Each structure stands twice: as structure tokens, then as C-alpha cells.
N, C-alpha and C positions, 0 to 999 in steps of 0.2 A: 322446422326440424328440431328434434330434441337436443341435438348437439350444438346448436347455434350459439347459445350463451357461453358455452365453454370455448368454442372456437373464437368468439369475439374477445373473451378475456385473455386468451393466449395471444391473439394478435395485438391486443393492447399492452401486453407485457405485464399484466397485473397479477402477481403471484398470490396475493391475498384473495382476490376474486376466484382464481383458479382453485385454490385450496378449499374455499367455502363451497364452490359448486361441486367439487369432488366429494366433499363430506356430505353434501346434500343428495348424492346419488348420481351425479353426472357420469357418463361413460368415459373412462380415461383413454379409450381407443376411438373416440369420436373423430370424424373426418369432416373436412370442409367440402364445398361444392365440387371440387376437382378430385376428391377422393384422397387427399393428403391428410394423414393422421395429425392430431394436435401435437403429438410429440415431435414429429418431423417439422411441423411449422415452427415450434419453439427452437429446434436445432438450427433451422435455416435463418432464424432471426437473431441468433446468438443470445437467446434468453435462458441463461443457465438456471436461474432461480425458478422460473416457470417450469422448465424441463424437470428440475428436481422435484417439484410438487407433483407433476404428472407421474413420474416414476414411483414416488412414494404412494400415490393414489392408485397404482396398479397398471400403469402403462408399461408395455414390454419393450425394453431397450434392445433386446436381442431378437426381435421378430424379423424374419426375413421379408424384405420388400421386393417389389416386382423387378428391380434392377439387380437383385442379388445381395444388396447391402443390408445393413441393419441401422436403426437410429444411432446406436453406439458407434458403428463404423463411420457414419456420417459426421458424428461429433468429432471423431479423430480427424477426419478430413478437414473439418472446419478450422483446425489449428487453435481452438479456444480451450485452454487448460481447464477453466472453471466449468465449462460445458461437459467435458469428458468426466470430470470428477462428479458432477451431478448425476450422470447417467450410469456410472460404474456400479453403484449399489453394493450389494454383498458380493465381493469378488470370489467368495468360496463357491458361488453358484456357477462360475465360469469354468467350463472344462478345459482341458489342455488345448484342444483344437481352437476354441474361441480365443484363448489367450494368445496363441501363436498367431492367429489371424490379425488380432488387434496390434500386436507388436510389429508384425511385418508391415502393416499399413502405416503405422507411425514412423517406422524406420525408413520407409521409402520416402516419405515427405521430408524427414530430417536429412537424409543423405543426399537426395537429389535437389532439394530446395523447392519451395512452393511454386515459383514461377515456372520451372521446368515441368513439374507435374501438371500444373494448370494448362500449360500449352499442349501437352500431350492429350489431356482429357477433353479439352474444349476444341482442339484443332484450330485455335484462333492465332493468326500471325500478328494480330493488332497490338497496339501499345498497351503496356501494363500501367494501370493507375494504382499508385500507392499513397496512402494517407496514414498519418499517425492517429491512433484512437486511444481513448482512455476507457477502460472497463470500469464503470461505476459500481458493478456488483462485487468485484474482487479487488478493486483499487490497484490495478496494474495496467500496463500499456502494451500495445501491439502496433505493428504495421498491418493495416488492412489492405489486401491485394485484390484487385478487381481485373478480370480478364475474361473476355468472351461471355459476358453475362453471369459469370460465377464469381463469388466473393469468398475469400478465406482470410484467416488471420495467420500471422507468421509465428505461431506458438508451438509448432510441431515438435521442436526439440524439447520443450517443456512437457508436451503430451507424452513423448516417448519416455522421458525421465519419470513422469508420474506413473505410467503403466508399470515400468520396471519396479518402482518403489512398492506399488500395491501388489505386485506378483512375486515379491520376495527376491528379486534380482538385485545385485549389488555391483554396479560398475565401479571401477576404481576412482579415487579422488582425482587422479591425473586426467582420466578420460572425461570426467564431468567438468573439470576446469577447462579442458580444451573445447568442450561443447559451448561453454559460456563465452569463451574468449576467442572464438573462431574469427577468421579475417573479416567476415561480415558481422562483426561482433554485436552483442546485445548491450544493454546497459542496466544499471541498478533498478530502473523503473519497469523494465520489460518483464512480462509474465514468465518467460522461459528462464531468465536469470533468477528470478525469485524462486521458481520451482526447483531449479538445480541446487541453489544454495540451501534451501530449506530441506531438501532431500538429504543432503550431506549432514546438515546440523541435527537432523532427527536421529542420526546414528549414535550420537552421544558417546563416542569412544576416543581413546587416546590417539589411535591411528589417524582418525580424521583431523583432530586438532593439530597433530604434528605436521600433517600434509598441508593444512591451511596455513599454519604459522610459517612453514618453510617458504611460502610464496612471498613473504615480506622482502626477500632478497632477489626476487625475479626481475629480470631486466625490463620486462613489459609492464607498464603501470596498470594495464587492465587486469593482468594476473594478480598484481599486488592488491588491487581493489577487490577482486574476487576473494582472495585469502582473508582480507580484513572483514568482508561481509560474513564469511563462514564462521570465523572466530567469534564475531559478535553474536551470530545466531545460535551458536553452540551454547553460549551463556544464556541467551534469552529463552531457548527451549527448556533448559534445565530449571530456570526460575519457576516453571509451572509445577515443579515437584517440591517436596519438603526438604529443608536442610540447605546448607550452603552449596553452591555450584563447585564441582571439582575443577572447573576451568577458571574460576574467578581470579585467583591470585596470579595464575600464569598469564591470563589475558591482560591484567593490569601491567605486569612487568614488561610483557611484549610490547604493548601499546606505548608505554612511557618511552622506551628506547626508540620505537618506530617513529613516534611523533617528532622526536628531536632530530631525526635524520631525513624524513620524507620531504620531498620537494614538489611532487606532482599534486596539484590542488584537489583533484577528485579523490585520490587516495588519502591525502592528509585530512580531508573533511571526514572521511569514513573513520579514520583512526581517532580523530578528536571526538567524534560522536561516540565511539566505543569507550573512550576514557570517561565520557559523561555518565556512563553506567556504574561508575565506581566512586568511592569516597577515599581520597588520599590527598594530603597537603601538597604533593608534588604536581597535581593536575592543574590547579588554577594558574600557576605561573606559565605553564605551557600554553594554556588558552589565551592568556593576556598577551603573550608574545606574538600572537597572530591577529590581534585586534585590528591592525591596519594592513592585513594581508591584501594583495591586489585582487585576489579572486573572491567574489562575493560568496561562493559556495563554502569557503573556509570561514569567512566572517559569520556566516549564517549559523555555524555550530558553536561559536565561542561561548554563548550563554550556557550551553550544556556543561561546560568545563568549570563553571564558577561555583565556588563553595557556598553552601546555604546553611542557615541555622533555623531551628524550629522556634516558633512563637507560640508558647502554650502547648496544649495537647489536642488542638482541633485541626491539626494538619496545616496550619498556616506557617509561612516561612518568610525569611528575609535574607538578603545577601549577608554572608558572614564577614566580609571585609569591605572597607570603603572602596578599595580598588575594583572589586567586583561590581558594585553599584555604579561607580563612575564609568566602567566599561559599557554596561548596558545603556546608560544615558548617552554615551557617545554613539552607540549603534542606532539609537532612535533618530539620529541625524545622518545616517548612512545614505549615500547616493543610490543604493539599490533598494527597490521597494520591498522585495522579499525579506531582506535583512531588517528593515524597519518594522515589518509585520511581526517577525519573531521577537524583536525587542519589545514591541508593544504588548504582545501576549505575555512575555516574561514579566514585565513590570505590572501588568494588570493582574496577574495571578499571584504576585507576591503580596505580603502584608506590610511591606516597607512603607512607613508613614512619612518619610523625608519629604519636605516641600518640593525638592527638586524632582521627585517622581511625579507628583501631580502636574507640575509645570511641563515636564517632558510629554506626558500623556495629552495635556491640553494642546500642545504644539502639533500633535498628530491628528487633531480633529478634522483637518482639511487634507489629510493625506490622499494620494491618488487611489489607493486601494480601499474599497468599502470594508474589507475585513479588518484592516488596520484601524479604521475609524471606529468600528464596532468594539474592538478591544480597548481603544482609548476611552470610549464612553463607559464601558464596563469597569475599567480600572478606576476612573474618576468616581463613579457611583459607589464603588466599594469603599472609597475613602471619604464618602459623604461630601464630595466636592461639588458645589452647585453648578459648576461648569458642565457637568454631565447632562443637564437638562437641555441646554442650548446645543450641546454636541449631538444629542440624540436626533435633533431636527435636521442635522447635517449629514446623517449617515446615508440617506438615500435608499434606493431599492436594494433589497436583500434577497439573494438566491436561497431557496429552501428555508423559508422563514421558520417553519416548525422546528427544524434542527437547531436553530439559533434562538428560539423563543425565550428560554430562561435567561440567556445572556442579554438579549435585547430588552428584556423587562427590568433590567437592573435600575434604570432611572426611575421607574415607577415604584420600585421598592425603596429607593432613596427618598422619594417624595412622601411615601407612607411613613417612613421613620422620622422625617422632618416634621410632619403633622403631629405625630405622636409626641415628639419632644415639645412642640409648641403647646399642645394640649396639657402636657404634664407641668409645664412652666406656669400656666395660668392659675 
């Protein structure tokens, strides 16, 4: 069958092959042996990038299916924010009835909850299986819920917020905060949390900043974390435009006061991370004060608060104070593996030539995390430290080698420089 190569590429989840086949004339409405369209196959498999290629190639996300749904409605049912975004396309082509149908479907899942909707749809009284999954396409997380042979993700609150955002609706900041901080609350890695905070940050107005900043005094730490996230994102969104952010100075002063008072580690980590986006002599002492914080999430962000100075005009940098360097050296010996990895990355990325930096990196060559070992080797190679060669042999298997290739090749570049120096000396 002519559609078989496209069906195979969709089932494999290979968006590049899908795009090439469509550009070569493949039918974007091709079906498999059971009559299921390739777009519905992509939706069922949670393949948002593949679905996006199919829509861009002409697949109709609004085509009515035998069960009365459409591929876009099925994407809403899936609870996968990225999938809905990939199928939305040009929202100006959606009439009022289509928009109302999509919003009603998303609101039902949001208000009733995915387990209740699944039980009604499947008629299954059996146990619910729930697993945490990471979406490698959009770098967010979900709970995947399986019942009666049907699988959805719990991102329906994010889907509803996405649709409202694209349809020009504007729920209040208090309502969106309540969605994110509901009793079965989300967290900063969840797709719905990210969608809600980014929808607010995109507004770029004083009303949103004031509502988010006011949450710093909320009794619930989850609301405080939400407020800190939105304040940070307001600044980050604006940095994409020319000129200084209108929120920058306000954010700095807010976070300086907040960091001195906050006690909850999740919130404190977010506030310190926000301070790391600013340059001010008052920031580093706040970071150093938390170097021995009992929660690793807080220690993890201490390097972001440390002052740096430029080395020349090639983007190289070093720590601006001896105390900053000493702090990162301490973190390379931290009992938490994630903290050690961050410290290794920070040292490897710096141009600091102090002998203590090389020794600290060399001590990480046998760390339990391969990523930490990779950064240690990279940092040593950048300092022309021969210990990088032996260290490279101890890195072990690397996931996604191509993504790390330039970093992993650092010892080879060191060897090439060494040979060139030896040849020049002869």
C-alpha cells in the first residue's frame, strides 16, 4: 500500500522521516490496515512532533471521525499539552462552535478529573494505574493514567489554559493560581504548571506582576512558589525583546527581601534562582549564607548567585571573589549527586585557572553520575590538564552521544594542542 512507509514512520515516531515522506508526496490522510488515519495514530501514541508534521503537511485536525470526535478533540482528551498545541494550527480558522466544543471538552476533564472521566467512558471498575512520565519533546512531566485499556495524561488543566490563551480568553491570576495549586497540586516540572505560569507571564503587564508578587506573603508555600515562578518568567519573557525589562529592578528588590525571610526550601530555591538572573553585590552573600542548607534543592542553586567577572572578550569568565570559588569547590564534595554535577558543570564552564579547580575536577572523575564525570573531563581538557585523558576512559556509556559529542571530544582537542606544542618546540 502506498501509505505504508508513512504509517511506519509515524509508528516509529520519526518526525524527520514523516516530513521527508510528506514532502515527497505521501498522503497526509493515509490510514493503517485498520482504517485509522496517521494523524490519529500519532495522537494515540502521544507523538506531538510527528502530529505537527502531519498537520503542516495537510492532515485535517478537524475532520469528523466515525465516533463523532476529531483528531484535535482526541488530542484534548489525551491531556497532552504539546499535542494540542501541535494540532491547533491557525486558530483563526476555528469558528465559534469549534472553539466552544474544544473548551467544553477540556473543561470537563479539568473539573471532573481524568480518573472520573475515564471511568465513565470506559465503564471499567478496575484499578487505576498511574506512572510519572517525562515528555522528552517538551521537557515537562505528567502522570500517565491507564484504565480500561485507555491511557491519558493528566495535563487537562494545562490544555484548558492553553486553549483559553489561544482563543483570547483571560482568566484572572487568582483563578490560574488556584488551578496550579489545587489540593491534588501540580509541581514546577508538571506540564500544566508550566503552561499556567507561562500563560500569565506572556501578559507582560503590571497587574500580573502585582498579583504574582503578592503571593510572596501567602500562607501556603505552593502559592509562594507559584508567585516566584511567574515573577521569574515575566522577566524571562521580556528579555526576548529589546531594551531593559520593566520588571527587572522590581524583581531584584522583591527577591532580595524574600530570600532573607523565606524558610520553605522549594520556594527559597526558586527565589535564589531568580536572583541569579541579576547582577548586584547584595546577591552573593545571600547565596553563600545557604551553602550548608540542609535541603539539596537550595544548595543546588547557590552557584547561580555567585558573582562572576569576564576574562577578556571571548565570553570566558571566572569567579569574582575568592569566597565564590571556595563555595563551588565545597559543593564538588557535596553528599548529593545533583549538587556535585552542578558544581562540576560550573567549574568546567569557567576559565578559572586556579590549581584547586583542576584538583576538584580530577576528584570527580569517579563520581557516580556519568554526566558529572563528563563535565570533569571537559573542564580538565579545557585547562590542558593531562588527567583528562585518563578521565575520558572512565566516563563509561553515554546516553545520546551525538548531543554530547563536542564536549566528549574535548580530550581529543587537548591531545591535538599538545602535539602542536611539541612540534613547535622541536
